[in-house]
N, CA, C and O atoms as a GROMACS GRO file, in nm:
protein
  548
    1ASP      N    1  -1.719  -6.731  -1.470
    1ASP     CA    2  -1.593  -6.660  -1.480
    1ASP      C    3  -1.539  -6.648  -1.624
    1ASP      O    4  -1.547  -6.739  -1.706
    2THR      N    5  -1.489  -6.540  -1.647
    2THR     CA    6  -1.454  -6.506  -1.792
    2THR      C    7  -1.317  -6.548  -1.817
    2THR      O    8  -1.228  -6.526  -1.735
    3LYS      N    9  -1.294  -6.617  -1.943
    3LYS     CA   10  -1.165  -6.664  -1.994
    3LYS      C   11  -1.117  -6.566  -2.110
    3LYS      O   12  -1.196  -6.507  -2.184
    4TYR      N   13  -0.989  -6.556  -2.115
    4TYR     CA   14  -0.936  -6.473  -2.218
    4TYR      C   15  -0.835  -6.550  -2.290
    4TYR      O   16  -0.758  -6.624  -2.229
    5ARG      N   17  -0.833  -6.534  -2.422
    5ARG     CA   18  -0.732  -6.604  -2.509
    5ARG      C   19  -0.601  -6.545  -2.501
    5ARG      O   20  -0.590  -6.423  -2.494
    6LEU      N   21  -0.493  -6.628  -2.501
    6LEU     CA   22  -0.351  -6.586  -2.502
    6LEU      C   23  -0.268  -6.679  -2.578
    6LEU      O   24  -0.283  -6.799  -2.557
    7ASN      N   25  -0.187  -6.641  -2.658
    7ASN     CA   26  -0.099  -6.727  -2.738
    7ASN      C   27   0.044  -6.685  -2.689
    7ASN      O   28   0.092  -6.582  -2.736
    8PHE      N   29   0.104  -6.747  -2.614
    8PHE     CA   30   0.244  -6.709  -2.562
    8PHE      C   31   0.346  -6.710  -2.681
    8PHE      O   32   0.457  -6.658  -2.669
    9SER      N   33   0.305  -6.769  -2.791
    9SER     CA   34   0.399  -6.771  -2.903
    9SER      C   35   0.430  -6.626  -2.961
    9SER      O   36   0.538  -6.594  -3.010
   10THR      N   37   0.322  -6.543  -2.948
   10THR     CA   38   0.331  -6.408  -3.000
   10THR      C   39   0.290  -6.304  -2.886
   10THR      O   40   0.299  -6.184  -2.914
   11GLN      N   41   0.250  -6.337  -2.776
   11GLN     CA   42   0.197  -6.248  -2.669
   11GLN      C   43   0.266  -6.275  -2.536
   11GLN      O   44   0.304  -6.389  -2.508
   12SER      N   45   0.281  -6.172  -2.456
   12SER     CA   46   0.298  -6.200  -2.309
   12SER      C   47   0.178  -6.138  -2.234
   12SER      O   48   0.099  -6.063  -2.292
   13LEU      N   49   0.167  -6.172  -2.106
   13LEU     CA   50   0.057  -6.125  -2.031
   13LEU      C   51   0.111  -6.011  -1.930
   13LEU      O   52   0.205  -6.041  -1.857
   14TYR      N   53   0.059  -5.892  -1.925
   14TYR     CA   54   0.099  -5.790  -1.848
   14TYR      C   55  -0.013  -5.758  -1.751
   14TYR      O   56  -0.128  -5.740  -1.789
   15ILE      N   57   0.027  -5.751  -1.621
   15ILE     CA   58  -0.066  -5.726  -1.508
   15ILE      C   59  -0.026  -5.606  -1.432
   15ILE      O   60   0.090  -5.591  -1.393
   16SER      N   61  -0.123  -5.518  -1.412
   16SER     CA   62  -0.081  -5.392  -1.328
   16SER      C   63  -0.137  -5.413  -1.186
   16SER      O   64  -0.252  -5.453  -1.168
   17THR      N   65  -0.051  -5.385  -1.088
   17THR     CA   66  -0.105  -5.389  -0.949
   17THR      C   67  -0.050  -5.260  -0.865
   17THR      O   68   0.056  -5.206  -0.896
   18ASP      N   69  -0.122  -5.221  -0.770
   18ASP     CA   70  -0.077  -5.111  -0.683
   18ASP      C   71  -0.088  -5.163  -0.534
   18ASP      O   72  -0.123  -5.088  -0.443
   19SER      N   73  -0.056  -5.292  -0.514
   19SER     CA   74  -0.070  -5.348  -0.375
   19SER      C   75   0.056  -5.306  -0.304
   19SER      O   76   0.159  -5.283  -0.368
   20GLU      N   77   0.050  -5.297  -0.176
   20GLU     CA   78   0.166  -5.258  -0.085
   20GLU      C   79   0.248  -5.388  -0.071
   20GLU      O   80   0.194  -5.498  -0.056
   21SER      N   81   0.387  -5.369  -0.078
   21SER     CA   82   0.468  -5.482  -0.045
   21SER      C   83   0.444  -5.523   0.108
   21SER      O   84   0.422  -5.438   0.194
   22TRP      N   85   0.451  -5.652   0.131
   22TRP     CA   86   0.438  -5.708   0.263
   22TRP      C   87   0.287  -5.723   0.296
   22TRP      O   88   0.250  -5.755   0.409
   23SER      N   89   0.203  -5.700   0.196
   23SER     CA   90   0.062  -5.719   0.230
   23SER      C   91   0.028  -5.864   0.203
   23SER      O   92   0.113  -5.941   0.158
   24GLU      N   93  -0.093  -5.900   0.229
   24GLU     CA   94  -0.131  -6.031   0.209
   24GLU      C   95  -0.201  -6.048   0.063
   24GLU      O   96  -0.266  -6.150   0.036
   25ASP      N   97  -0.184  -5.947  -0.022
   25ASP     CA   98  -0.244  -5.945  -0.161
   25ASP      C   99  -0.154  -6.057  -0.238
   25ASP      O  100  -0.043  -6.095  -0.202
   26ARG      N  101  -0.223  -6.100  -0.345
   26ARG     CA  102  -0.172  -6.191  -0.442
   26ARG      C  103  -0.231  -6.181  -0.574
   26ARG      O  104  -0.344  -6.134  -0.591
   27ILE      N  105  -0.151  -6.229  -0.675
   27ILE     CA  106  -0.194  -6.242  -0.813
   27ILE      C  107  -0.233  -6.398  -0.830
   27ILE      O  108  -0.172  -6.485  -0.768
   28ARG      N  109  -0.327  -6.424  -0.911
   28ARG     CA  110  -0.368  -6.568  -0.922
   28ARG      C  111  -0.426  -6.579  -1.066
   28ARG      O  112  -0.540  -6.538  -1.088
   29VAL      N  113  -0.354  -6.631  -1.158
   29VAL     CA  114  -0.394  -6.657  -1.301
   29VAL      C  115  -0.385  -6.796  -1.331
   29VAL      O  116  -0.277  -6.855  -1.321
   30GLY      N  117  -0.503  -6.861  -1.372
   30GLY     CA  118  -0.508  -6.996  -1.418
   30GLY      C  119  -0.496  -7.002  -1.567
   30GLY      O  120  -0.539  -6.911  -1.638
   31MET      N  121  -0.435  -7.111  -1.616
   31MET     CA  122  -0.427  -7.136  -1.752
   31MET      C  123  -0.479  -7.272  -1.789
   31MET      O  124  -0.463  -7.371  -1.718
   32SER      N  125  -0.542  -7.272  -1.908
   32SER     CA  126  -0.602  -7.410  -1.957
   32SER      C  127  -0.574  -7.417  -2.111
   32SER      O  128  -0.569  -7.315  -2.179
   33LYS      N  129  -0.558  -7.531  -2.159
   33LYS     CA  130  -0.548  -7.558  -2.302
   33LYS      C  131  -0.668  -7.492  -2.360
   33LYS      O  132  -0.777  -7.501  -2.303
   34ARG      N  133  -0.653  -7.425  -2.476
   34ARG     CA  134  -0.763  -7.355  -2.537
   34ARG      C  135  -0.890  -7.439  -2.541
   34ARG      O  136  -0.891  -7.538  -2.614
   35GLY      N  137  -1.002  -7.407  -2.466
   35GLY     CA  138  -1.123  -7.474  -2.454
   35GLY      C  139  -1.114  -7.615  -2.390
   35GLY      O  140  -1.203  -7.699  -2.405
   36GLY      N  141  -1.003  -7.635  -2.317
   36GLY     CA  142  -0.988  -7.768  -2.253
   36GLY      C  143  -0.932  -7.788  -2.123
   36GLY      O  144  -0.980  -7.717  -2.035
   37ASP      N  145  -0.839  -7.871  -2.091
   37ASP     CA  146  -0.793  -7.905  -1.979
   37ASP      C  147  -0.698  -7.802  -1.909
   37ASP      O  148  -0.637  -7.714  -1.971
   38TRP      N  149  -0.690  -7.823  -1.772
   38TRP     CA  150  -0.619  -7.746  -1.698
   38TRP      C  151  -0.470  -7.750  -1.736
   38TRP      O  152  -0.422  -7.861  -1.761
   39ASP      N  153  -0.390  -7.639  -1.745
   39ASP     CA  154  -0.251  -7.640  -1.794
   39ASP      C  155  -0.161  -7.592  -1.679
   39ASP      O  156  -0.048  -7.638  -1.666
   40GLY      N  157  -0.210  -7.501  -1.595
   40GLY     CA  158  -0.112  -7.460  -1.490
   40GLY      C  159  -0.167  -7.319  -1.424
   40GLY      O  160  -0.271  -7.264  -1.461
   41LYS      N  161  -0.086  -7.271  -1.327
   41LYS     CA  162  -0.127  -7.145  -1.282
   41LYS      C  163   0.004  -7.076  -1.243
   41LYS      O  164   0.112  -7.135  -1.232
   42VAL      N  165  -0.015  -6.942  -1.224
   42VAL     CA  166   0.091  -6.853  -1.178
   42VAL      C  167   0.027  -6.777  -1.056
   42VAL      O  168  -0.071  -6.703  -1.071
   43GLN      N  169   0.089  -6.798  -0.933
   43GLN     CA  170   0.038  -6.715  -0.810
   43GLN      C  171   0.168  -6.653  -0.765
   43GLN      O  172   0.275  -6.712  -0.750
   44ILE      N  173   0.142  -6.514  -0.743
   44ILE     CA  174   0.238  -6.428  -0.683
   44ILE      C  175   0.195  -6.374  -0.569
   44ILE      O  176   0.090  -6.311  -0.568
   45TYR      N  177   0.276  -6.392  -0.449
   45TYR     CA  178   0.245  -6.347  -0.315
   45TYR      C  179   0.325  -6.226  -0.287
   45TYR      O  180   0.445  -6.219  -0.312
   46PHE      N  181   0.246  -6.123  -0.230
   46PHE     CA  182   0.319  -5.992  -0.201
   46PHE      C  183   0.363  -5.988  -0.053
   46PHE      O  184   0.409  -5.883  -0.007
   47ASN      N  185   0.350  -6.093   0.020
   47ASN     CA  186   0.389  -6.091   0.158
   47ASN      C  187   0.541  -6.099   0.176
   47ASN      O  188   0.617  -6.094   0.079
   48SER      N  189   0.584  -6.111   0.307
   48SER     CA  190   0.722  -6.117   0.330
   48SER      C  191   0.813  -6.209   0.257
   48SER      O  192   0.935  -6.192   0.248
   49LYS      N  193   0.743  -6.313   0.201
   49LYS     CA  194   0.830  -6.412   0.135
   49LYS      C  195   0.850  -6.383  -0.008
   49LYS      O  196   0.938  -6.443  -0.070
   50TRP      N  197   0.766  -6.284  -0.072
   50TRP     CA  198   0.776  -6.257  -0.209
   50TRP      C  199   0.802  -6.381  -0.298
   50TRP      O  200   0.914  -6.403  -0.344
   51GLY      N  201   0.698  -6.459  -0.321
   51GLY     CA  202   0.721  -6.584  -0.384
   51GLY      C  203   0.614  -6.611  -0.483
   51GLY      O  204   0.520  -6.533  -0.496
   52ALA      N  205   0.629  -6.733  -0.561
   52ALA     CA  206   0.534  -6.767  -0.669
   52ALA      C  207   0.520  -6.914  -0.642
   52ALA      O  208   0.606  -6.980  -0.584
   53PHE      N  209   0.395  -6.965  -0.692
   53PHE     CA  210   0.379  -7.106  -0.701
   53PHE      C  211   0.365  -7.125  -0.857
   53PHE      O  212   0.314  -7.039  -0.929
   54ASP      N  213   0.415  -7.244  -0.905
   54ASP     CA  214   0.408  -7.274  -1.046
   54ASP      C  215   0.304  -7.380  -1.056
   54ASP      O  216   0.240  -7.418  -0.959
   55SER      N  217   0.288  -7.428  -1.185
   55SER     CA  218   0.184  -7.519  -1.210
   55SER      C  219   0.197  -7.657  -1.134
   55SER      O  220   0.097  -7.728  -1.122
   56CYS      N  221   0.312  -7.691  -1.086
   56CYS     CA  222   0.333  -7.814  -0.998
   56CYS      C  223   0.317  -7.786  -0.857
   56CYS      O  224   0.358  -7.868  -0.775
   57ASN      N  225   0.258  -7.671  -0.819
   57ASN     CA  226   0.246  -7.619  -0.680
   57ASN      C  227   0.371  -7.617  -0.601
   57ASN      O  228   0.373  -7.645  -0.481
   58ARG      N  229   0.478  -7.582  -0.670
   58ARG     CA  230   0.609  -7.555  -0.606
   58ARG      C  231   0.628  -7.410  -0.573
   58ARG      O  232   0.598  -7.320  -0.651
   59TRP      N  233   0.682  -7.389  -0.448
   59TRP     CA  234   0.716  -7.252  -0.417
   59TRP      C  235   0.856  -7.206  -0.470
   59TRP      O  236   0.952  -7.283  -0.466
   60SER      N  237   0.864  -7.085  -0.518
   60SER     CA  238   0.985  -7.024  -0.560
   60SER      C  239   0.991  -6.877  -0.512
   60SER      O  240   0.896  -6.799  -0.522
   61HIS      N  241   1.110  -6.845  -0.460
   61HIS     CA  242   1.129  -6.715  -0.415
   61HIS      C  243   1.152  -6.615  -0.538
   61HIS      O  244   1.227  -6.646  -0.630
   62LEU      N  245   1.088  -6.501  -0.535
   62LEU     CA  246   1.123  -6.411  -0.644
   62LEU      C  247   1.232  -6.319  -0.591
   62LEU      O  248   1.235  -6.283  -0.473
   63THR      N  249   1.322  -6.280  -0.683
   63THR     CA  250   1.431  -6.198  -0.646
   63THR      C  251   1.424  -6.060  -0.716
   63THR      O  252   1.357  -6.044  -0.818
   64ASN      N  253   1.497  -5.959  -0.657
   64ASN     CA  254   1.515  -5.833  -0.725
   64ASN      C  255   1.380  -5.760  -0.749
   64ASN      O  256   1.362  -5.696  -0.853
   65ILE      N  257   1.284  -5.768  -0.651
   65ILE     CA  258   1.154  -5.708  -0.665
   65ILE      C  259   1.174  -5.558  -0.656
   65ILE      O  260   1.231  -5.515  -0.555
   66PRO      N  261   1.134  -5.476  -0.748
   66PRO     CA  262   1.144  -5.324  -0.745
   66PRO      C  263   1.054  -5.281  -0.626
   66PRO      O  264   0.955  -5.345  -0.591
   67THR      N  265   1.099  -5.163  -0.563
   67THR     CA  266   1.040  -5.108  -0.442
   67THR      C  267   0.919  -5.030  -0.475
   67THR      O  268   0.844  -5.002  -0.381
   68GLU      N  269   0.886  -4.989  -0.599
   68GLU     CA  270   0.778  -4.907  -0.632
   68GLU      C  271   0.642  -4.974  -0.601
   68GLU      O  272   0.621  -5.091  -0.633
   69ARG      N  273   0.553  -4.898  -0.542
   69ARG     CA  274   0.420  -4.948  -0.520
   69ARG      C  275   0.340  -5.001  -0.632
   69ARG      O  276   0.282  -5.108  -0.624
   70ASN      N  277   0.338  -4.921  -0.744
   70ASN     CA  278   0.281  -4.956  -0.875
   70ASN      C  279   0.365  -5.040  -0.955
   70ASN      O  280   0.475  -4.997  -0.989
   71LYS      N  281   0.325  -5.155  -0.991
   71LYS     CA  282   0.406  -5.252  -1.054
   71LYS      C  283   0.329  -5.304  -1.186
   71LYS      O  284   0.207  -5.317  -1.190
   72ILE      N  285   0.416  -5.329  -1.291
   72ILE     CA  286   0.374  -5.396  -1.410
   72ILE      C  287   0.440  -5.534  -1.417
   72ILE      O  288   0.560  -5.545  -1.439
   73TRP      N  289   0.363  -5.635  -1.399
   73TRP     CA  290   0.425  -5.775  -1.409
   73TRP      C  291   0.402  -5.825  -1.542
   73TRP      O  292   0.292  -5.814  -1.596
   74LYS      N  293   0.515  -5.886  -1.606
   74LYS     CA  294   0.500  -5.943  -1.723
   74LYS      C  295   0.534  -6.088  -1.722
   74LYS      O  296   0.644  -6.127  -1.682
   75ILE      N  297   0.433  -6.173  -1.768
   75ILE     CA  298   0.451  -6.322  -1.766
   75ILE      C  299   0.477  -6.362  -1.912
   75ILE      O  300   0.397  -6.336  -2.002
   76SER      N  301   0.594  -6.430  -1.933
   76SER     CA  302   0.613  -6.470  -2.077
   76SER      C  303   0.652  -6.624  -2.068
   76SER      O  304   0.698  -6.680  -1.969
   77ARG      N  305   0.624  -6.685  -2.196
   77ARG     CA  306   0.648  -6.828  -2.208
   77ARG      C  307   0.708  -6.841  -2.335
   77ARG      O  308   0.680  -6.766  -2.428
   78THR      N  309   0.800  -6.948  -2.342
   78THR     CA  310   0.857  -7.001  -2.457
   78THR      C  311   0.821  -7.144  -2.454
   78THR      O  312   0.746  -7.186  -2.367
   79ALA      N  313   0.875  -7.227  -2.553
   79ALA     CA  314   0.857  -7.376  -2.554
   79ALA      C  315   0.942  -7.428  -2.436
   79ALA      O  316   0.915  -7.540  -2.394
   80THR      N  317   1.036  -7.362  -2.382
   80THR     CA  318   1.120  -7.417  -2.282
   80THR      C  319   1.125  -7.348  -2.141
   80THR      O  320   1.171  -7.410  -2.044
   81HIS      N  321   1.079  -7.222  -2.130
   81HIS     CA  322   1.086  -7.152  -2.014
   81HIS      C  323   0.969  -7.061  -1.985
   81HIS      O  324   0.909  -7.013  -2.081
   82ILE      N  325   0.932  -7.034  -1.859
   82ILE     CA  326   0.844  -6.943  -1.821
   82ILE      C  327   0.921  -6.826  -1.744
   82ILE      O  328   1.008  -6.857  -1.664
   83SER      N  329   0.894  -6.709  -1.765
   83SER     CA  330   0.964  -6.599  -1.686
   83SER      C  331   0.861  -6.495  -1.637
   83SER      O  332   0.755  -6.478  -1.696
   84ILE      N  333   0.897  -6.428  -1.530
   84ILE     CA  334   0.818  -6.320  -1.468
   84ILE      C  335   0.913  -6.208  -1.446
   84ILE      O  336   1.019  -6.228  -1.385
   85SER      N  337   0.879  -6.083  -1.496
   85SER     CA  338   0.939  -5.966  -1.473
   85SER      C  339   0.857  -5.863  -1.405
   85SER      O  340   0.735  -5.863  -1.418
   86CYS      N  341   0.920  -5.773  -1.330
   86CYS     CA  342   0.835  -5.669  -1.258
   86CYS      C  343   0.900  -5.538  -1.292
   86CYS      O  344   1.020  -5.522  -1.272
   87ASN      N  345   0.824  -5.441  -1.344
   87ASN     CA  346   0.878  -5.313  -1.385
   87ASN      C  347   1.010  -5.331  -1.468
   87ASN      O  348   1.105  -5.254  -1.452
   88GLY      N  349   1.014  -5.432  -1.555
   88GLY     CA  350   1.124  -5.455  -1.644
   88GLY      C  351   1.250  -5.527  -1.578
   88GLY      O  352   1.357  -5.534  -1.639
   89VAL      N  353   1.233  -5.576  -1.457
   89VAL     CA  354   1.340  -5.647  -1.401
   89VAL      C  355   1.293  -5.800  -1.388
   89VAL      O  356   1.185  -5.830  -1.338
   90GLU      N  357   1.376  -5.886  -1.435
   90GLU     CA  358   1.340  -6.037  -1.426
   90GLU      C  359   1.357  -6.075  -1.285
   90GLU      O  360   1.460  -6.057  -1.220
   91VAL      N  361   1.235  -6.136  -1.236
   91VAL     CA  362   1.227  -6.182  -1.087
   91VAL      C  363   1.216  -6.340  -1.080
   91VAL      O  364   1.235  -6.398  -0.973
   92TYR      N  365   1.187  -6.404  -1.189
   92TYR     CA  366   1.160  -6.544  -1.192
   92TYR      C  367   1.194  -6.598  -1.328
   92TYR      O  368   1.165  -6.531  -1.427
   93LYS      N  369   1.250  -6.708  -1.340
   93LYS     CA  370   1.273  -6.780  -1.463
   93LYS      C  371   1.280  -6.926  -1.427
   93LYS      O  372   1.350  -6.959  -1.332
   94LYS      N  373   1.206  -7.022  -1.502
   94LYS     CA  374   1.209  -7.154  -1.480
   94LYS      C  375   1.185  -7.228  -1.607
   94LYS      O  376   1.104  -7.190  -1.691
   95ARG      N  377   1.264  -7.342  -1.619
   95ARG     CA  378   1.252  -7.420  -1.725
   95ARG      C  379   1.120  -7.506  -1.710
   95ARG      O  380   1.086  -7.551  -1.601
   96VAL      N  381   1.054  -7.526  -1.815
   96VAL     CA  382   0.925  -7.600  -1.825
   96VAL      C  383   0.933  -7.716  -1.923
   96VAL      O  384   0.988  -7.703  -2.033
   97VAL      N  385   0.879  -7.826  -1.881
   97VAL     CA  386   0.879  -7.948  -1.970
   97VAL      C  387   0.731  -7.991  -1.967
   97VAL      O  388   0.671  -8.017  -1.863
   98ALA      N  389   0.681  -7.997  -2.087
   98ALA     CA  390   0.534  -8.036  -2.099
   98ALA      C  391   0.497  -8.155  -2.025
   98ALA      O  392   0.564  -8.257  -2.042
   99GLY      N  393   0.402  -8.156  -1.948
   99GLY     CA  394   0.352  -8.271  -1.868
   99GLY      C  395   0.441  -8.319  -1.767
   99GLY      O  396   0.418  -8.431  -1.720
  100SER      N  397   0.535  -8.255  -1.727
  100SER     CA  398   0.623  -8.307  -1.622
  100SER      C  399   0.633  -8.211  -1.504
  100SER      O  400   0.639  -8.089  -1.519
  101CYS      N  401   0.634  -8.271  -1.387
  101CYS     CA  402   0.652  -8.189  -1.261
  101CYS      C  403   0.774  -8.258  -1.189
  101CYS      O  404   0.771  -8.273  -1.067
  102SER      N  405   0.884  -8.301  -1.264
  102SER     CA  406   0.993  -8.348  -1.201
  102SER      C  407   1.126  -8.263  -1.221
  102SER      O  408   1.127  -8.174  -1.306
  103ASN      N  409   1.225  -8.287  -1.152
  103ASN     CA  410   1.343  -8.215  -1.168
  103ASN      C  411   1.346  -8.062  -1.161
  103ASN      O  412   1.421  -7.988  -1.224
  104ASN      N  413   1.245  -8.028  -1.068
  104ASN     CA  414   1.220  -7.872  -1.041
  104ASN      C  415   1.186  -7.799  -1.171
  104ASN      O  416   1.224  -7.683  -1.190
  105GLU      N  417   1.112  -7.866  -1.260
  105GLU     CA  418   1.056  -7.798  -1.388
  105GLU      C  419   0.912  -7.795  -1.372
  105GLU      O  420   0.852  -7.876  -1.301
  106GLY      N  421   0.850  -7.695  -1.443
  106GLY     CA  422   0.706  -7.678  -1.434
  106GLY      C  423   0.645  -7.768  -1.538
  106GLY      O  424   0.716  -7.830  -1.617
  107SER      N  425   0.511  -7.776  -1.540
  107SER     CA  426   0.439  -7.863  -1.627
  107SER      C  427   0.356  -7.805  -1.730
  107SER      O  428   0.269  -7.870  -1.789
  108PHE      N  429   0.383  -7.674  -1.752
  108PHE     CA  430   0.299  -7.587  -1.848
  108PHE      C  431   0.318  -7.662  -1.988
  108PHE      O  432   0.430  -7.680  -2.038
  109LYS      N  433   0.195  -7.707  -2.048
  109LYS     CA  434   0.200  -7.796  -2.174
  109LYS      C  435   0.181  -7.705  -2.292
  109LYS      O  436   0.239  -7.735  -2.397
  110HIS      N  437   0.106  -7.598  -2.286
  110HIS     CA  438   0.064  -7.533  -2.406
  110HIS      C  439   0.105  -7.381  -2.408
  110HIS      O  440   0.110  -7.312  -2.307
  111LEU      N  441   0.132  -7.340  -2.529
  111LEU     CA  442   0.157  -7.197  -2.546
  111LEU      C  443   0.030  -7.117  -2.594
  111LEU      O  444   0.027  -6.995  -2.582
  112ASP      N  445  -0.066  -7.183  -2.644
  112ASP     CA  446  -0.195  -7.130  -2.691
  112ASP      C  447  -0.300  -7.163  -2.581
  112ASP      O  448  -0.352  -7.275  -2.580
  113VAL      N  449  -0.334  -7.068  -2.489
  113VAL     CA  450  -0.419  -7.099  -2.374
  113VAL      C  451  -0.530  -7.004  -2.353
  113VAL      O  452  -0.534  -6.896  -2.413
  114ASP      N  453  -0.619  -7.041  -2.269
  114ASP     CA  454  -0.719  -6.951  -2.216
  114ASP      C  455  -0.668  -6.920  -2.077
  114ASP      O  456  -0.617  -7.009  -2.009
  115ILE      N  457  -0.679  -6.797  -2.036
  115ILE     CA  458  -0.642  -6.747  -1.903
  115ILE      C  459  -0.770  -6.712  -1.829
  115ILE      O  460  -0.873  -6.677  -1.886
  116LYS      N  461  -0.754  -6.724  -1.692
  116LYS     CA  462  -0.868  -6.690  -1.597
  116LYS      C  463  -0.815  -6.632  -1.479
  116LYS      O  464  -0.728  -6.691  -1.414
  117PHE      N  465  -0.862  -6.513  -1.443
  117PHE     CA  466  -0.826  -6.469  -1.314
  117PHE      C  467  -0.934  -6.504  -1.216
  117PHE      O  468  -1.052  -6.512  -1.249
  118HIS      N  469  -0.885  -6.528  -1.088
  118HIS     CA  470  -0.974  -6.582  -0.983
  118HIS      C  471  -1.003  -6.476  -0.874
  118HIS      O  472  -0.933  -6.469  -0.773
  119PRO      N  473  -1.101  -6.397  -0.895
  119PRO     CA  474  -1.132  -6.284  -0.808
  119PRO      C  475  -1.146  -6.318  -0.671
  119PRO      O  476  -1.114  -6.230  -0.591
  120SER      N  477  -1.188  -6.430  -0.627
  120SER     CA  478  -1.195  -6.466  -0.485
  120SER      C  479  -1.062  -6.491  -0.418
  120SER      O  480  -1.052  -6.488  -0.296
  121ILE      N  481  -0.956  -6.515  -0.502
  121ILE     CA  482  -0.817  -6.541  -0.463
  121ILE      C  483  -0.733  -6.426  -0.495
  121ILE      O  484  -0.657  -6.378  -0.411
  122ASP      N  485  -0.744  -6.376  -0.622
  122ASP     CA  486  -0.657  -6.266  -0.672
  122ASP      C  487  -0.701  -6.138  -0.616
  122ASP      O  488  -0.807  -6.085  -0.648
  123THR      N  489  -0.616  -6.086  -0.530
  123THR     CA  490  -0.665  -5.945  -0.464
  123THR      C  491  -0.574  -5.840  -0.512
  123THR      O  492  -0.592  -5.724  -0.474
  124ALA      N  493  -0.468  -5.873  -0.600
  124ALA     CA  494  -0.380  -5.772  -0.636
  124ALA      C  495  -0.398  -5.714  -0.782
  124ALA      O  496  -0.369  -5.597  -0.807
  125SER      N  497  -0.443  -5.796  -0.871
  125SER     CA  498  -0.444  -5.753  -1.010
  125SER      C  499  -0.545  -5.651  -1.035
  125SER      O  500  -0.658  -5.673  -0.992
  126ASP      N  501  -0.520  -5.539  -1.098
  126ASP     CA  502  -0.608  -5.426  -1.120
  126ASP      C  503  -0.649  -5.435  -1.277
  126ASP      O  504  -0.767  -5.439  -1.311
  127ARG      N  505  -0.555  -5.438  -1.358
  127ARG     CA  506  -0.581  -5.444  -1.502
  127ARG      C  507  -0.477  -5.549  -1.566
  127ARG      O  508  -0.375  -5.588  -1.509
  128PHE      N  509  -0.518  -5.588  -1.695
  128PHE     CA  510  -0.414  -5.674  -1.752
  128PHE      C  511  -0.430  -5.639  -1.913
  128PHE      O  512  -0.528  -5.581  -1.960
  129THR      N  513  -0.328  -5.680  -1.983
  129THR     CA  514  -0.329  -5.670  -2.118
  129THR      C  515  -0.239  -5.788  -2.184
  129THR      O  516  -0.150  -5.843  -2.120
  130THR      N  517  -0.267  -5.817  -2.300
  130THR     CA  518  -0.184  -5.915  -2.381
  130THR      C  519  -0.114  -5.836  -2.492
  130THR      O  520  -0.056  -5.894  -2.583
  131GLY      N  521  -0.120  -5.706  -2.484
  131GLY     CA  522  -0.059  -5.631  -2.587
  131GLY      C  523  -0.165  -5.588  -2.696
  131GLY      O  524  -0.138  -5.502  -2.780
  132MET      N  525  -0.277  -5.649  -2.692
  132MET     CA  526  -0.388  -5.622  -2.780
  132MET      C  527  -0.484  -5.528  -2.732
  132MET      O  528  -0.525  -5.435  -2.802
  133SER      N  529  -0.524  -5.549  -2.606
  133SER     CA  530  -0.634  -5.467  -2.544
  133SER      C  531  -0.609  -5.470  -2.397
  133SER      O  532  -0.541  -5.561  -2.348
  134VAL      N  533  -0.663  -5.374  -2.324
  134VAL     CA  534  -0.650  -5.366  -2.173
  134VAL      C  535  -0.778  -5.399  -2.117
  134VAL      O  536  -0.877  -5.347  -2.168
  135SER      N  537  -0.794  -5.484  -2.013
  135SER     CA  538  -0.912  -5.524  -1.947
  135SER      C  539  -0.899  -5.507  -1.801
  135SER      O  540  -0.789  -5.513  -1.746
  136ARG      N  541  -1.005  -5.486  -1.739
  136ARG     CA  542  -1.018  -5.487  -1.596
  136ARG      C  543  -1.029  -5.634  -1.550
  136ARG      O  544  -1.086  -5.720  -1.619
  137VAL      N  545  -0.971  -5.659  -1.427
  137VAL     CA  546  -0.974  -5.786  -1.377
  137VAL      C  547  -1.103  -5.796  -1.289
  137VAL      O  548  -1.131  -5.902  -1.231
   0.00000   0.00000   0.00000
């Protein structure tokens, strides 16, 4: 499986999809410390629940999902938060605390990561970019 470098300090991850709402499709992106340990994942489900799992395997409902079939998802990180927007509308934002899965906070530890799409699980992602180049999933 191919890993791609991403530094959330200066980049965001953009993923394009054309999956139908209410389908069983999903986005699945794993993140690890550059060249090292597992750091977390983002999983977005397109089914009737419109939700996401964070790195602590907790479910959160996404809100304000745009109705267009073609969507551009943006995943952004700061030292304190992870956020997901869809077609320019914020649908998810959660506080993250490095190494902690308590108090409803995620455990993403690093801003400088390797990302990996999981083709056997990720059935929605068509293309992605970090603002530097566009790649097929």
